[in-house]
Every structure is written in structure tokens, then in C-alpha cells.
LUMZALO-315261 format. One record per atom (N, C-alpha, C): residue in one letter; x, y, z. Coordinates in steps of 0.001 Angstrom, whole numbers, padded with zeros to 6 digits, always signed. Example, Ala and Ser with C-alpha at 12.3 -4.5 7.8 and 13.67 -1.06 7.14 Angstrom:
2
A+013190-005690+007800
A+012300-004500+007800
A+013200-003300+007800
S+012850-002250+007080
S+013670-001060+007140
S+012900+000030+007870
//
This chain:
360
T-040922+182560-009315
T-040449+183733-009836
T-039663+184554-009067
Q-039284+185692-009879
Q-038434+186881-009142
Q-039529+187627-008028
A-040674+187501-008753
A-041562+188249-007888
A-041722+187697-006358
E-041782+186263-006467
E-042074+185544-005354
E-040950+185474-004316
R-039623+185758-004868
R-038233+185718-004375
R-038259+187109-003700
S-038663+188287-004296
S-038747+189582-003815
S-039565+189560-002758
T-040761+188917-002446
T-041669+189058-001309
T-040809+188192-000142
R-040277+187033-000153
R-039496+186559+000768
R-038349+187631+001138
I-037637+188128+000346
I-036757+188976+000731
I-037186+190288+001458
Q-038480+190680+001087
Q-039161+191809+001859
Q-039388+191363+003287
R-039707+190003+003550
R-040271+189624+004969
R-039080+189740+005710
L-037841+189287+005213
L-036660+188956+005796
L-035984+190468+006157
A-035904+191146+005207
A-035342+192750+005335
A-036256+193382+006350
A-037495+193308+006319
A-038001+194089+007213
A-037880+193719+008862
A-037784+192275+008814
A-037591+191501+010358
A-035936+192145+010639
L-035308+192186+009630
L-033676+192579+010089
L-033202+193832+010233
A-034139+194928+009858
A-034198+196328+009864
A-033551+196771+011216
P-034445+196567+012017
P-033920+196911+013610
P-032918+196870+013806
A-032147+195845+013461
A-030852+195354+013925
A-029806+196112+013347
T-030007+196713+012129
T-029013+197542+011407
T-029467+199056+011573
G-030593+199371+012137
G-030753+200610+012468
G-031597+201553+011292
A-032310+200583+010594
A-033100+201091+009190
A-034585+200875+009758
S-035278+201570+008912
S-036665+201745+008866
S-037020+200474+008053
A-038033+199736+009009
A-038567+198732+008337
A-039500+198813+006904
A-040116+199819+006943
A-040535+200321+005671
A-039909+200477+004729
D-038733+201321+005107
D-037836+201437+003887
D-037043+200045+003434
A-036766+199172+004394
A-036037+197928+003798
A-037135+197191+003126
E-038305+197204+003638
E-039338+196450+002775
E-039551+196882+001321
R-039398+198373+001103
R-039838+199004-000085
R-038837+198835-000812
A-037514+198743-000333
A-036239+198664-001375
A-036126+197343-001553
A-036350+196294-000750
A-036632+194837-001267
A-037586+194654-002479
L-038794+195176-002357
L-039704+195165-003516
L-039004+195533-004822
L-038372+196534-004598
L-037858+197223-005919
L-036422+196683-006525
A-035755+195911-005522
A-034340+195718-005735
A-034001+194816-006891
K-034984+194031-007515
K-034576+193208-008567
K-035384+193659-009840
T-036078+195140-009881
T-037029+195149-010947
T-035907+195792-012279
D-034574+196229-011909
D-033738+196529-013056
D-033216+195705-013742
L-033415+194487-013371
L-032858+193170-014295
L-033452+193278-015537
L-034728+193597-015458
L-035457+193370-016819
L-035617+194572-017865
T-034485+195680-017374
T-034603+196925-018081
T-033526+196374-019397
G-033606+197042-020186
G-032509+197082-021601
G-031371+197449-021008
M-031128+198266-020270
M-029552+198912-019754
M-028838+197686-019349
V-029558+197163-018032
V-029070+196135-017602
V-028833+194684-018344
G-029818+194474-019173
G-029682+193448-020137
G-028235+193609-020940
E-028190+194789-021468
E-027230+195066-022046
E-025801+195021-021527
F-025636+195593-020238
F-024649+195905-019230
F-024969+195396-017941
P-024824+193780-017834
P-025082+193352-016343
P-024596+193668-015183
E-023273+194038-015636
E-022741+194822-014366
E-023229+196208-013793
L-024143+196405-014483
L-024814+197815-013950
L-026014+197379-012870
Q-026470+196291-012699
Q-027406+195771-011845
Q-027141+196606-010468
G-028317+197065-009927
G-028248+197569-008655
G-028050+199178-008889
T-026862+199423-009443
T-026562+200751-010040
T-027787+201486-010683
M-028164+201133-011842
M-029409+201465-012517
M-030628+201516-011835
G-030620+200350-010873
G-031819+200415-009924
G-031719+201565-009266
R-030750+202121-008684
R-030608+203310-007890
R-031220+204622-008661
Y-030669+204606-010096
Y-031209+205881-010981
Y-032633+205909-011279
Y-032957+204725-011445
Y-034554+204590-011658
Y-035463+204873-010295
A-034884+204420-009322
A-035589+204666-008077
A-035566+206054-007815
R-034759+206783-007916
R-034529+208250-007854
R-035534+209030-008717
H-035385+208388-010113
H-036234+209205-011219
H-037769+209046-010905
D-038063+207842-010070
D-039524+207732-009930
D-039804+208290-008408
G-038891+209084-007658
G-039307+209834-006588
G-039324+209024-005209
E-038462+207881-005497
E-038328+206953-004112
E-037059+207743-003265
S-037529+207464-001968
S-036146+208121-000853
S-034884+207669-001266
E-033962+208402-000897
E-032737+208110-000627
E-032230+207001-000223
A-032990+206508+000911
A-032755+205244+001727
A-032826+204172+000848
V-034350+204249+000022
V-034491+202868-000828
V-033569+202968-002102
A-033272+204074-002544
A-032472+203812-003757
A-030819+203397-003532
D-030266+204067-002383
D-028693+203739-001938
D-029210+202055-001809
A-030211+201580-000987
A-030343+200276-000737
A-030058+199423-001841
I-030994+199859-002842
I-031078+199043-004221
I-029803+198734-004595
A-029021+199756-004571
A-027558+200032-005234
A-026605+199174-004359
E-026742+199111-003183
E-025606+198286-002260
E-026167+197087-002014
H-027157+196514-002144
H-027739+195253-001662
H-026829+193996-002382
Y-026161+194467-003412
Y-025327+192746-003946
Y-023945+193130-003241
Q-023564+194222-002547
Q-022279+194115-001788
Q-022311+193410-000605
P-021211+192841-000063
P-019875+192732-000832
P-019939+191891-002039
R-019313+192345-003299
R-019601+191142-004416
R-018638+190380-004683
F-017277+190609-003928
F-016153+189897-004190
F-015365+190075-002611
A-014337+189477-002511
A-013495+189612-001547
A-012725+190939-001637
G-013060+191630-000342
G-012352+193067-000120
G-013042+193931-000621
D-014476+193682-001191
D-015477+194532-001492
D-015735+195589-000394
A-016558+196617-000474
A-017006+197190+000581
A-018400+196746+001048
L-018694+196995+002229
L-020115+196524+002935
L-020955+197753+002422
P-022397+197425+002599
P-023145+198563+002175
P-022955+199599+003235
A-023009+200925+002916
A-022891+202136+003785
A-023934+202433+004412
S-025208+202041+003953
S-026514+202656+004716
S-027185+201447+005524
P-027685+201946+006540
P-028193+200906+007506
P-029449+200114+006569
T-030199+200693+005730
T-031048+200059+004800
T-030452+199089+003871
G-029383+199522+003105
G-028720+198532+002332
G-028084+197238+003141
L-027873+197523+004445
L-027215+196449+005140
L-028357+195383+005357
A-029534+195952+005695
A-030311+194894+006029
A-030728+194124+004830
L-031053+194885+003829
L-031403+194376+002358
L-030338+193473+001833
A-028859+193673+002058
A-027906+192775+001384
A-027912+191530+002454
L-027933+191703+003371
L-028160+190403+004608
L-029233+189689+004319
A-030602+190227+003942
A-031535+189482+003753
A-031604+188752+002255
D-030835+189334+001212
D-030932+188790+000060
D-029719+187747+000061
K-028698+187818+000700
K-027807+186800+000742
K-028341+185496+001680
L-029123+185816+002741
L-029945+184750+003385
L-030910+183881+002501
E-031663+184723+001839
E-032731+184002+001064
E-032019+183116+000064
T-030955+183756-000538
T-030180+182655-001464
T-029624+181523-001056
L-029210+181609+000131
L-028522+180598+000700
L-029564+179388+001368
A-030587+180023+001954
A-031623+179051+002493
A-032164+178389+001214
G-032752+179072+000083
G-033292+178657-001091
G-032627+177591-001752
I-031255+177835-002155
I-030566+176994-003113
I-030280+175652-002050
W-029905+175942-000811
W-029377+174740+000156
W-030885+174123+000138
G-031652+174655+000426
G-032925+173824+000801
G-033548+172884-000273
I-033209+173267-001557
I-033522+172199-002579
I-032374+171390-002923
G-031322+171443-002157
G-030293+170406-002376
G-029186+170723-003672
Q-028987+172005-003824
Q-028113+172436-004978
Q-027100+172873-004334
R-026408+171982-003434
R-025201+172683-002445
R-023916+172372-003527
P-023115+173251-003042
P-021628+173229-003682
P-021135+171937-003656
T-020361+171428-004525
T-019608+170223-004568
T-018295+170499-005214
G-016966+170219-004296
G-015864+170296-004676
G-015617+171786-005335
D-015187+171945-006585
D-014888+173361-007013
D-015951+173849-007739
K-017200+173234-007685
K-018402+173619-008465
K-019360+174678-007437
D-019837+175743-007815
D-020509+176500-006979
D-021365+177559-007979
P-022038+176942-008774
P-022950+177671-009913
P-023632+178755-009251
F-024234+178806-007895
F-024933+179838-007607
F-024066+180814-006525
A-022990+180523-006508
A-022074+181504-005715
A-022365+181465-004218
L-022739+180154-003453
L-023209+180116-002042
L-022053+180520-001295
R-020745+180018-001488
R-019539+180278-000787
R-019420+181972-000649
R-019722+182692-001896
R-019595+184267-001638
R-020676+184856-000995
H-021929+184190-001109
H-022975+184689-000270
H-022579+184166+001092
A-022197+183046+001727
A-021769+182894+003058
A-020856+183677+003570
L-019682+184127+002738
L-018742+184992+003360
L-019231+186318+003166
G-020266+186675+002363
G-020792+188011+002601
G-021763+188036+003995
V-022353+186977+004253
V-023243+187280+005561
V-022123+187259+006660
V-020976+186470+006745
V-019978+186382+007763
V-019764+188090+008018
R-019123+188595+006754
R-018584+190018+006866
R-019529+190793+007164
I-020645+190829+006928
I-021875+191829+007349
I-022226+191739+008923
L-022078+190529+009401
L-022317+190155+010996
L-021045+190906+011478
I-019828+190429+011096
I-018653+190917+011897
I-018242+192417+011903
E-018296+192888+010543
E-017580+194143+010337
E-018751+195113+010557
G-020107+194818+010178
G-021038+195611+010443
G-021518+195491+012142
K-020977+194655+012735
K-021035+194642+014414
K-022554+194580+014747
L-023370+193650+013971
L-024598+193284+014124
L-024730+192406+015191
T-025622+192645+016320
T-025852+191721+017393
T-026833+190640+017043
L-026620+189682+016180
L-027635+188869+015633
L-026920+187429+015750
S-027637+186319+015823
S-027420+185016+016130
S-027524+184356+014882
L-026265+183641+014175
L-026273+183077+013125
L-027358+181878+012983
P-027376+180988+013837
P-028484+179990+013756
P-029927+180677+013591
A-030131+181775+014514
A-031447+181970+014089
A-031628+182715+013126
L-030762+183512+012592
L-030757+184124+011102
L-031256+182944+010000
L-030519+181759+010215
L-030631+180716+009253
L-032329+180079+009464
E-032579+179906+010487
E-033824+179487+010964
E-035153+180472+010445
Q-034601+181719+010483
Q-035464+182837+009857
Q-035520+182781+008292
A-034463+182562+007782
A-034285+182545+006150
A-035157+181324+005797
F-034795+180286+006278
F-035619+179060+005954
F-037178+179158+006005
S-037540+180137+007130
S-038828+180022+007345
S-040009+180837+006446
V-039251+181838+005740
V-039734+182215+004564
V-040194+181551+003317
F-040021+180318+003398
F-040277+179305+002400
F-041152+178773+002715
D-042293+179117+004061
D-043023+178097+004320
D-044273+177777+003714
K-044217+178655+002419
K-045633+178468+001688
K-045387+177701+000313
L-044118+177266+000314
L-043783+176416-000991
L-044496+175386-001404
P-045099+175257-002652
P-045870+174109-003066
P-045016+172760-003004
A-045882+171839-002335
A-045230+170234-002399
A-044879+170032-003957
P-043565+169262-003996
P-042992+168985-005306
P-044164+168048-006046
A-044240+168343-007298
A-044957+167506-008228
A-044268+165956-008397
V-045144+165004-008379
V-044452+163642-008536
V-044350+163405-009907
A-043132+163039-010165
A-042567+163060-011610
A-043377+161775-012509
D-044000+161977-013641
D-044514+160790-014271
D-043632+159783-014905
T-043430+158880-014241
T-042688+157710-014809
T-043245+156692-016051
E-044548+156972-016361
E-045052+156233-017338
E-044714+156581-018636
P-044743+155747-019663
P-044102+156230-021022
P-045268+157037-021580
S-044636+158078-022443
S-045649+159026-023105
S-046365+158388-024087
D-047424+158957-024585
D-048287+158524-025776
D-047377+158212-026867
K-046593+159217-027333
K-045606+158834-028505
K-044572+157937-028557
A-044254+157843-026926
A-043304+156321-026747
A-044238+155341-026991
A-045426+155250-026364
A-046188+154062-026539
A-046470+153553-027941
A-046681+154778-028724
A-047061+154271-030104
A-046071+153961-031038
T-044706+154195-030434
T-043511+153804-031268
T-042765+152890-030630
G-043437+152244-029341
G-042904+151074-028946
G-041483+151292-027959
K-041287+152632-028133
K-039735+153152-027284
K-040335+153234-025696
K-039330+152820-025082
K-039643+153082-023646
K-039548+154555-023238
G-040440+155196-022326
G-040271+156360-021899
G-039150+156721-020911
R-038428+158082-020801
R-037532+158207-019998
R-038053+158650-018585
K-037559+157744-017733
K-037731+158142-016443
K-037118+158946-015858
E-037810+160164-015130
E-037329+161362-014615
E-037256+161554-013240
A-036104+161878-012711
A-036263+161845-011103
A-037194+162662-010428
A-037703+162426-009594
A-038819+163070-008640
A-038043+164546-008033
P-038656+165644-008303
P-038258+166717-007476
P-037913+166523-005997
Q-036746+167133-005344
Q-036440+166909-004239
Q-037408+167867-003269
P-037800+167517-002310
P-038667+168510-001193
P-037750+169418-000710
F-038358+170528-000416
F-037451+171649+000249
F-037280+171114+001709
T-035885+171380+002060
T-035278+170785+003601
T-034793+171936+004038
A-035477+172376+005476
A-034972+173399+006156
A-033763+172729+007122
D-032436+172702+006352
D-031374+172148+006998
D-030504+173098+007502
V-030912+173671+009091
V-030266+174691+009627
V-028815+174103+009875
P-028788+173042+010494
P-027433+172535+011085
P-026463+172341+009917
G-026860+171945+008617
G-026001+171857+007611
G-025473+173170+007024
L-026490+173990+006827
L-026082+175344+006507
L-025398+176136+007363
S-025726+175989+008597
S-024777+176551+009674
S-023230+175995+009518
A-023082+174638+009334
A-021824+174422+009343
A-020892+174718+007785
F-021665+174704+006890
F-021310+175564+005693
F-020872+176831+005695
V-021732+177572+006383
V-021170+179152+006610
V-020125+179053+007502
A-019923+178273+008554
A-018811+178010+009423
A-017822+177928+008747
D-017734+177133+007693
D-016286+176869+007010
D-015887+178127+006301
R-016794+178901+005859
R-016413+180347+005421
R-015931+181326+006432
L-016406+181286+007426
L-015971+181968+008740
L-014722+181587+008974
R-014256+180069+009174
R-012955+179911+009438
R-011934+180267+008478
S-012122+180225+007297
S-011224+180976+006039
S-011265+182470+006373
Y-012170+183132+006856
Y-012177+184473+006722
Y-011226+184861+008088
L-011419+184238+009381
L-010998+184421+010293
L-009358+184276+010091
R-008974+183176+009338
R-007516+182498+009307
R-006890+183844+008271
D-007552+184373+007424
D-007201+185416+006687
D-006775+186693+007375
R-007609+186916+008653
R-007523+188053+009358
R-006342+187773+010221
G-005412+186554+010155
G-004354+186454+011047
G-004402+185498+012376
F-005874+185017+012664
F-006072+184030+013756
F-005618+182882+013635
A-005050+182147+014770
A-004706+180879+014679
A-005552+179692+014486
G-005309+178757+013669
G-006437+177752+013560
G-006952+177097+014851
T-006076+176907+015700
T-006665+175972+017001
T-007576+177005+017862
D-007116+178265+017796
D-007832+179430+018486
D-009364+179543+018090
I-009179+179416+016628
I-010511+179560+016060
I-011535+178431+016289
E-010920+177188+016429
E-011841+176075+016723
E-012203+176300+018142
A-011410+176715+019079
A-011799+176752+020324
A-013058+177881+020652
V-012801+178800+020014
V-013814+179828+020194
V-015217+179350+019464
L-015143+178665+018331
L-016163+178123+017631
L-016782+177159+018151
A-016127+176440+018880
A-016649+175228+019753
A-017732+175692+020660
T-017726+176863+021044
T-018833+177370+022034
T-020216+178132+021396
G-020164+178040+020098
G-021312+178390+019133
G-021119+179691+018325
L-022248+179668+017530
L-022196+180745+016595
L-023224+181702+016693
D-023678+181883+018085
D-024467+183042+018363
D-024120+184439+018075
R-023022+185000+018441
R-022472+186441+017998
R-021406+186342+017470
L-021353+186426+016148
L-020022+186564+015233
L-019463+187846+015326
D-020292+188941+015913
D-019710+190235+016056
D-018547+190252+017306
L-018746+189296+018005
L-017754+189029+019343
L-016620+188042+019150
L-016495+187652+018147
L-015468+186447+017798
L-014178+187125+018088
E-013778+188173+017279
E-012361+188714+017346
E-012024+189316+018678
A-012965+189708+019243
A-012682+190115+020802
A-012288+188783+021808
R-013005+187639+021423
R-012698+186636+022109
R-011453+185966+021647
L-011133+185960+020416
L-009861+185567+019912
L-008624+186334+020502
A-008953+187549+020590
A-007954+188532+020824
A-007591+188120+022598
A-008756+187949+023149
A-008713+187503+024599
A-007840+186179+024846
L-008158+185324+023921
L-007503+183930+024195
L-005907+184143+023836
A-005465+184992+022758
A-004438+185078+022450
A-003417+185659+023711
A-004071+186521+024275
A-003466+187181+025468
A-003340+186092+026818
F-004495+185148+027013
F-004466+184224+027726
F-003346+183281+027588
R-002849+182788+026404
R-001823+181998+026086
R-000649+182719+026507
R-000534+183815+026933
R+000890+184479+027550
R+001091+184540+028889
L+000011+183975+029588
L-000031+184057+031212
L+000584+182646+031536
P+001557+182837+032655
P+002178+181636+033185
P+001335+180507+033684
A-000212+180793+033729
A-000909+179695+034391
A-001614+179010+033163
F-001418+179710+031813
F-002001+179111+030661
F-001871+177363+030368
E-000603+177027+030550
E-000397+175463+030344
E-001050+174514+031328
S-000821+175131+032691
S-001385+174190+033806
S-003153+174162+033797
L-003640+175278+033514
L-004865+175397+033281
L-005504+174897+032243
T-004943+174716+030964
T-005741+174173+029810
T-005333+172371+029861
A-004200+172197+030525
A-004074+170729+030838
A-004927+170065+031950
A-005374+170923+032936
A-006498+170621+033931
A-007785+170560+033221
N-007933+171546+032525
N-009290+171699+031934
N-009546+170383+030836
K-008564+170148+030113
K-008809+168977+029240
K-008892+167512+030165
R-007951+167496+031353
R-008324+166409+032276
R-009634+166526+032864
I-010253+167453+033389
I-011545+167696+033841
I-012714+167176+032937
G-012420+167604+031471
G-013587+167048+030473
G-013554+165727+030341
N-012125+165196+030341
N-012100+163624+030202
N-012798+162779+031373
I-012638+163411+032571
I-013139+162734+033662
I-014815+162954+033551
L-015235+164092+033295
L-016663+164340+033170
L-017397+163359+032064
R-016614+163255+030921
R-017149+162315+029842
R-017145+160998+030430
K-016013+160504+030984
K-016304+159185+031384
K-017375+158959+032460
S-017489+159942+033512
S-018444+159681+034198
S-019583+159608+033767
A-020093+160577+032823
A-021261+160610+032243
A-021663+159327+031617
G-020919+158728+030864
G-021029+157456+030244
G-021297+156301+031141
E-020634+156405+032451
E-021051+155501+033297
E-022292+155766+034221
G-022770+156942+034089
G-024283+157295+034694
G-023960+157813+036067
S-022545+158481+036121
S-022225+158838+037569
S-022242+160533+037664
A-022257+161137+036446
A-022177+162684+036350
A-023704+163207+036113
D-023854+164442+036540
D-025161+165101+036431
D-024771+166617+036214
D-024756+167194+035011
D-024236+168367+034749
D-024940+169374+035658
K-026283+169350+036113
K-027139+170257+036744
K-026972+170237+038197
A-026135+169115+038807
A-025933+168767+040329
A-025125+169992+040805
A-025596+170355+042012
A-025167+171471+042810
A-024196+170619+043878
V-023102+171601+044341
V-022296+171078+045262
V-022789+171268+046732
D-022500+170036+047380
D-023098+170171+048880
D-021978+170561+049827
P-021799+171758+050299
P-020562+171942+051138
P-020349+171019+052269
A-021344+170375+052772
A-021036+169633+053752
A-020330+168297+053574
L-020228+167984+051967
L-019685+166652+051718
L-018416+167105+051094
L-017871+168421+051469
L-016397+168574+050831
L-015322+168234+052049
K-014989+167105+052138
K-014232+166488+053224
K-012604+166757+053259
E-012199+167246+051861
E-010830+167310+052061
E-010357+168733+052128
A-009468+169381+052528
A-009102+170720+052549
A-008843+171332+051161
A-008284+170252+050314
A-008049+170844+048812
A-009534+171078+048016
E-010188+170175+048475
E-011687+170369+047688
E-012334+171779+048017
R-012170+171913+049515
R-012889+173199+049987
R-012386+174113+049491
D-011076+174297+049454
D-010285+175556+048999
D-010672+175720+047366
L-010719+174645+046624
L-011214+174774+045197
L-012660+175263+045188
N-013642+174651+046032
N-014709+175259+046026
N-015026+176921+046361
D-014172+177029+047399
D-014136+178566+047915
D-013685+179352+046727
A-012774+179203+046075
A-012110+179706+044927
A-012963+180025+043729
L-013837+178714+043582
L-014777+178957+042452
L-015962+179741+042770
V-016550+179819+043956
V-017440+180421+044361
V-017140+182130+044215
K-016098+182285+044727
K-015493+183670+044774
K-015225+184055+043558
L-014758+183215+042495
L-014452+183743+040920
L-015695+183872+039882
Q-016936+183120+040242
Q-017848+182998+039246
Q-018491+184367+039244
P-018886+185116+040098
P-019626+186504+039838
P-018562+187410+039209
Q-017073+187217+039361
Q-016159+188037+038806
Q-015984+187787+037096
V-016091+186689+037036
V-016127+186125+035536
V-017338+186625+034821
Q-018572+186258+035532
Q-019853+186938+034837
Q-019908+188212+034485
A-019277+188899+035504
A-019438+190435+035423
A-018535+190672+034109
H-017382+190117+033999
H-016500+190700+032867
H-017261+190150+031622
L-017707+189016+031730
L-018543+188581+030349
L-019634+189562+029918
Q-020207+189816+031110
Q-021554+190820+030536
Q-021030+192333+030085
Q-019916+192381+030406
Q-019060+193608+029947
Q-018389+193340+028531
Q-018445+192294+028079
Q-017934+191678+026968
Q-016381+192112+027037
D-015689+191813+028349
D-014371+192215+028621
D-013927+190634+028672
F-013634+189992+027761
F-013134+188494+027669
F-011709+188518+027902
T-010935+189403+027753
T-009620+189404+028085
T-009708+189170+029850
A-010421+189979+030294
A-010278+189853+031991
A-010847+188901+032278
A-012074+188216+031764
A-012652+186976+032325
A-011702+185659+032026
L-010841+185843+031072
L-009844+184535+030871
L-008897+184624+031847
Q-008465+185926+032140
Q-007211+186170+032877
Q-007378+186041+034466
A-008680+186261+034801
A-009210+185835+036169
A-009228+184468+036555
L-009280+183564+035434
L-008944+182215+035668
L-007892+181647+036277
A-006539+182480+036043
A-005353+182349+036756
A-005424+182158+038013
A-006405+182772+038833
A-006449+182371+040268
A-006693+181298+040696
L-007222+180250+039722
L-007579+178717+039995
L-006650+177994+039693
Q-005163+178304+039355
Q-004267+177429+039175
Q-003790+176722+040239
A-003488+177249+041207
A-003195+176599+042655
A-004053+175740+043253
P-005151+176182+043478
P-006281+175204+044015
P-006794+173980+043028
V-006788+174229+041866
V-006814+173054+040923
V-005565+172254+041063
D-004654+172443+040809
D-003241+171665+041196
D-003264+170944+042437
A-003660+171610+043526
A-003890+171049+044951
A-004853+169792+044879
F-005998+170231+044281
F-007002+169301+043954
F-006830+167750+043484
F-006111+167983+042274
F-005647+166962+041793
F-004796+166155+042403
E-003758+166858+043148
E-002553+166084+043828
E-003128+165198+045230
Q-004124+165987+045654
Q-004764+165538+046929
Q-005950+164869+047248
V-006892+164730+046078
V-008217+164488+046174
V-008276+163391+044918
M-009009+162306+045762
M-009532+161104+044754
M-010910+161423+044230
V-010978+161568+042870
V-012567+162097+042397
V-013349+160978+042761
N-012888+159696+042147
N-013902+158413+042004
N-013732+158008+043358
A-014117+158502+044413
A-014143+158044+045717
A-015261+156978+045851
E-015059+155822+046597
E-015710+154686+046616
E-017205+155088+047225
D-017444+156272+048280
D-018638+156566+048670
D-019349+157328+047387
P-020685+156960+046873
P-021326+157512+045849
P-021334+158850+045975
A-021790+159200+047250
A-022313+160438+047293
A-020959+161416+047357
L-019920+161041+047813
L-018544+161956+047670
L-018106+162101+046287
R-018395+161047+045564
R-017934+161066+044004
R-018859+161920+043411
R-020209+161796+043493
R-020999+162670+042817
R-020934+164430+043320
N-020373+164515+044295
N-020058+165776+044840
N-019151+166382+044081
R-017960+165477+044267
R-016638+165930+043371
R-016909+166144+041913
L-017503+165500+041253
L-018091+165520+040076
L-018816+166899+039610
A-019678+167309+040692
A-020420+168390+040432
A-019396+169586+040593
L-018404+169512+041591
L-017444+170714+041642
L-016766+170926+040414
L-016421+169504+039805
L-015574+169658+038656
L-016396+170378+037407
G-017749+169733+037432
G-018534+170362+036113
G-018815+171880+036286
G-018736+172508+037392
G-018981+173708+037792
G-017592+174595+037369
L-016665+173991+037702
L-015404+174302+037146
L-015375+174462+035700
H-015514+173426+034974
H-015541+173083+033643
H-016270+174055+033072
A-017527+174363+033447
A-018420+175372+032899
A-017913+176893+032895
L-017247+177120+034123
L-016634+178394+034343
L-015454+178635+033300
M-014719+177760+032981
M-013561+177974+032146
M-013627+178017+030824
N-014836+177389+030386
N-014834+177234+029048
N-016102+178121+028234
Q-016223+179345+028755
Q-017350+180218+028269
Q-016809+180843+027134
V-015770+181476+027333
V-015179+182368+026078
V-014525+181342+025140
A-014173+180356+025379
A-013604+179254+024474
A-013622+178093+025002
D-013621+176993+024171
D-013316+175410+024618
D-011810+175368+024721
L-011219+175553+025960
L-009927+175301+026163
L-009420+173984+025776
S-010231+172833+025899
S-009607+171651+025518
S-009042+171671+024141
Q-009536+172465+023087
Q-009034+172707+021776
Q-007886+173109+021672
L-007367+173693+022661
L-005967+174047+022755
L-004879+173067+023002
//
């Protein structure tokens, strides 16, 4: 029922309110009342007034302006280019409403196919993307989807379909029609994340970002959509550096070596470099450069200065080139080989924090 749905949206809106700067009590109250105008004669006659009439009724009944405005705003953005909710409570409620719809419809298997999208899940997904990015909300998309699925934890188990012939069918000798059993609710966070990520790609392409850069940034995860544009801008600046081609080629080579070594059981992602096993001058120089650079890059990342973090990598060009010219990674001595792989593993991790450079 719509009442059950409102209860789920209440739980989500109250939980999201701190991130938007709204009062949890206001968000919960607005969620309770947001759908009530759907049963009024005015909205029945003029459906486009849903939300708008809700604001008038809420004001008439003495609700706060925060609650009344959120009721009107929670459908936003209604279409591409539509404004986001202007109030913190409206932002929390709009995000909760869209997340509940996405998780609910996706969870019962009613996913868009081809051009068919009867529940407008693509529009809801784009709304979530825009609210997170343009609203500058410091929220993790996968965590939000987990939270959205969690409000369905009290759904009853689906009834088993009766495939026996009905009494009437038995009396007439006709075969009873077999009905498919209802599908159980499935909290498919990875599947829904991928679906929202597709809308995110379209949104970023429309904003003028290159497809390869988008893939490189998204390859590092969907935790903070509000930082994506800054990371993409940093990547565009990194492309203009003289060291760009050399470093991206080296990064791809390192990735291939590490994957191959992992398949052979020779690599350990958590292995630490043993300075005593650095026999060649080129590997010592690379390790020194890496040790010096790591705190600098981390400081830039903590300050969300992604351009500076990527540009700092230019200092690695000379020692990386020298390493591959002078050092045999797959040395016969297993200890030397593991140590060199550990060095490359640390280098690979440092280079790919803003974006997966191998995608370039």
C-alpha cells in the first residue's frame, strides 16, 4: 500500500537528513505526508498538481514551511534539466523517494528492458545522480543502495501460486491455468549500482567529459559521486603533461605484470618492500622516489586536490623508465622477484588512486 511505502520513505528520509543539513523530524514528517494529496479530488482531476497541492494542504493544516516545501519538491527533478529541490528537507525527501522506488521495483525484478521503462527507473536513477553530484552530498552510492534495500526487510514471503485446476475447471473438465509464482524480493546492490552507473555515464558525457576518462574514474568506484567532476578535470589536466604518455604506458605494463604474477602465485598485494633486497641502483632510485612521493600524494588527496595529486606523479617518469630499462622483474631468485613485484605493486596503487590510468 501507499502507506507502507510512505513508512519506508520515512525511514530513508530521516537517515539521509543529516547529509543534506535537514532536520530528521522534518524529513520524517514530510515523508509521511508527501503522498496524501494523491487521493484528493484536485490531484485526481489535475495529476500534474501532485506535490504542489500537497504544499497548499500542508500549509492550510499548519505544517511547517520546511515540511510544506519538501512535499512540493520531492518529485524533483521531474525531467532532464529540471531544478533540484531548493530546501535541505526537500533534497533528503527527493533522494529517499527515488531510492525507495529504484530498490523496490528492481528488487521484484521489474527492470527496464530495451525502450520499455514503465516505472521510469532511468529517470529516478538520473535524479539520484544529479542530487548527489549537484547537491554535493558526501554519500557513497553503494551504501545508499544497501540502505534503500534494507527498508524492505519486513516484506512478507511471496505466496506460492496454486497450480491445481479450479473447482469450476474441474467441473467442466477444462484444464486450470497455471500462474507463475511471484518472484521473491532480491536486494541486488551490484546490479542496481551498474544500472545507476549507466545513467551516470550518460550524465557525464552530456557534461562534456570524454568517455575514456569517465571509464578511468568510474573504475576506482562509486563512493563519492560529488567528487567525480573534480577528478575528471584533474585527469584532463594530467593528459597535458609531457610525462602523461610515458606514465600511462608504464602503468599498463605494471598492471599486466602484476596480473600475470598473481596468476602464477608470485605476487602479494600486501607485501612490503625490503630495502635490503634492492640490489640494482635503478630499483633503489625508484623505491626512494616512491617513498618520497607517497605522503605528498596522500596529502593532496586528503585536500581533494586531485590535479596536484596526478601532477606529482610526473616525478616518477625518470625512475620508472630507468627501472624497466635496467632491472629484470622476473629474477631467478624468488626473494628478489617478490620484492620487485612488491615495489611495482606499491607504485601501481599510488598511480591509480584518482583514476585507473590503464583505461586511458
